[in-house]
C-alpha positions, 0 to 999 in steps of 0.5 A: 582319138580323133573324129571330123565333121563336115558342117561348117561353123559351129556345128563342125566343132568336135568336143570328146568326154567318157561314156558311162563307165566304172569310176575305177576306170575313171580314176586312171584315165584323163580325156582331154575334151578339146583334142580327145588325147587319152591320158594317164592319172596315175600309174597302171597295175597288171596285177590290179587289171589286164586290161581296160576297155575305154568308151569315149564319145565324140559330139559335134556343136549339132549335137550328133554323138558318136561312140567308140571303144579304146582298149 
């Protein structure tokens, strides 16, 4: 995922994290807080779940937060 901020200095720095989600989902995915890259921790099993919805938060250096869903 990617976000941008028109501010300057430390207020323009964006960090990423997962929002509130079930632990079962968080066991499957990892989110790099600096780049926003989402990766798998373990293989996905279609018989276990047909899909996942990840809640991703982008936070700027001033404390503002925006969320999006990744399916």
